[in-house]
C-alpha positions as CSV (number, residue, x, y, z in Angstrom):
1,M,0.2,0.0,0.6
2,A,1.6,3.2,-0.9
3,L,0.3,4.9,2.7
4,Q,2.4,2.5,4.8
5,R,5.5,2.5,2.1
6,Q,5.5,6.1,2.6
7,L,5.1,6.1,7.0
8,A,7.9,3.7,7.0
9,E,10.1,6.6,6.3
10,G,8.2,9.1,9.0
11,N,8.3,8.8,12.5
12,F,4.3,8.9,13.6
13,D,2.6,6.9,17.0
14,Q,0.0,4.6,16.1
15,A,-3.2,7.1,16.5
16,D,-1.4,9.3,13.8
17,I,-0.9,6.3,11.7
18,D,-4.5,5.1,12.0
19,R,-5.6,8.6,11.7
20,M,-4.1,8.1,8.2
21,T,-4.4,5.4,6.8
22,A,-8.8,6.8,8.1
23,A,-8.3,9.4,5.9
24,Y,-6.3,7.8,2.7
25,E,-8.5,5.1,2.7
26,A,-11.9,7.6,2.1
27,A,-9.8,9.4,-0.1
28,L,-9.2,6.0,-2.2
29,Q,-13.4,5.1,-1.7
30,L,-14.5,9.0,-2.7
31,L,-12.2,8.9,-5.6
32,R,-13.4,5.2,-6.9
33,L,-9.8,4.1,-7.1
34,K,-9.8,0.4,-6.8
35,D,-6.2,-0.5,-8.5
36,R,-3.9,-0.2,-5.3
37,N,-0.7,0.1,-7.5
38,D,-2.6,2.8,-9.8
39,P,0.2,5.3,-9.7
40,I,-1.8,8.5,-8.3
41,N,-2.3,6.5,-4.6
42,E,1.6,7.7,-4.0
43,I,0.4,11.1,-4.6
44,I,-2.3,11.2,-2.7
45,A,-0.6,8.8,0.5
46,A,2.0,11.9,0.4
47,K,-0.5,14.4,0.6
48,I,-2.8,12.7,3.2
49,I,1.2,12.8,5.5
50,H,1.4,16.2,4.4
51,V,-1.8,17.5,5.4
52,T,-1.0,15.4,8.7
53,R,2.4,17.2,9.3
54,L,0.8,20.7,9.2
55,G,-1.4,19.6,12.6
56,E,-4.9,18.4,11.4
57,S,-5.8,15.3,13.2
58,D,-9.6,14.7,11.8
59,P,-9.8,12.1,9.5
60,P,-12.3,13.3,7.0
61,R,-10.5,16.8,7.2
62,I,-7.1,15.1,6.5
63,C,-9.0,13.6,3.5
64,A,-10.6,16.8,2.3
65,R,-8.2,18.9,2.9
66,A,-5.4,16.6,0.6
67,L,-7.7,16.0,-2.1
68,R,-8.5,20.1,-2.2
69,E,-4.4,20.7,-2.3
70,L,-4.1,18.1,-5.3
71,G,-6.9,19.9,-6.9
72,I,-9.6,17.6,-6.8
73,S,-13.3,18.8,-6.0
74,L,-15.8,17.2,-5.1
75,P,-19.5,17.4,-4.9
76,E,-21.4,18.6,-1.6
């Protein structure tokens, strides 16, 4: 999984990992990305990690902000 590979390079506690995993899975579901080898997954994972490092801790907000920062707009 793209997120797990990138998390291995960081220093995160289990609570952060759980929050980022939830945000990542939500993003993949919202974007209907089923192929776990799709290169876009790496980009999404990196952005989720970035948003978390900026201090966001709520998985839905992490997901929404990461997608927004990637220029992906979702219907409300």
